[in-house]
N, C-alpha and C positions, 0 to 999 in steps of 0.2 A: 312869695310866700305870704299867706294870710297871717295877720298879726293876732297874737293872743291878747285879747282885750279884757279889762275888768270894767266895772261900772264907771270908775273915775276916768280912766283913759278914753273910754268910749264917749263919755260926756264931753271931754275936751275936744275930741275929734269932731263931734257933731257941731259944737259951738264954733269951731274954726271956720265953718262955712263951705268947706270943700265937700265934694261928693263922698258919702260914707256908706259902705255896705257892711252890715253886721249879720252874721249867721249865728242864730241861737240854737244850741245843740246840747246833747247829753251823751255820755259814754255808753249808756244802755240802749240807746235809740238806733235801731237798725237803719232806717231811712237817713238818719243824721250821718251815720258812718259812710253810707253810700254817697251822700251829698258832699262830704268832705273834699274828695278829689276835684269835684266840679268847682267848688269855691276856691281851691288852690289854683286851678287853671284860670279862673277869673282874675285872681290876684296876680298871676304871672303876666297876663295880658294887659291888665289895666292898673296895676299897683303903682305905676308912676303918675297916674292921673287921678286916682281916688284912694281913699283909705279903705282897705278891705280887711275885715277881721272877723274873729269868732269869739263868742261868749258862751262858756259852759253854764247852763242855767242852774246847775247844782252848786256852783261856786259863787255866782253873782246873781242877785235877785232884784236889784233896784230897777234896772231898765226893763226886766221881764215884767214887773208890776206896772211900771209907768206906761209902757207901750202895749200892755195887755197881750203878751205872748202866751197864748193858751195851748197851742199845739206846736210840736217840733217835728222836723226842722222848720223854723221860720226865718226868713231873711228880710231884714228891713233896709230900706233905701232912704237916705237923708241927703238934703242939699240945703244950704243956707240956714242950717240949724233946725230945719223942719222935716218931719216924716213925710216923704213924698209917695212911697209905695211899699208894698209888702208882697212876699211870696211865701206860701205855706205848702209844705210837703216836698217830696222828692221831685226836682225839676231838672231840666237839661240846661247846659251852658247857655244855649241860645235864649232860653226864657229869662235867665238872669241878665244877659246882655241887653235884651229888649227893654228891661226896666232901668238899667244903669246908663246906657248910652245917652238918653235925653238929658241926664243930669250932668254930663261932662261938658 
């Protein structure tokens, strides 16, 4: 299951150095709702190897601003405390895996 993150817990995970995947979403965003099960499936498959979570952009804004998340859904990929990749829009599981696997 994807973790519900806030700005503080997400920053902690990023700084820890492990691979981190964060889905930025909102309740009113249709594509975000459709991407939700895809992110959950990613968490089921790789949750033991990476931190996979979600941030509601209406509740948490620090990371949204810091990483210039301008469109949603946006999925950011981190490793060793650095942003390594991003995915914007509704994508397939294989697209997210393609970005995550090199970070594991």
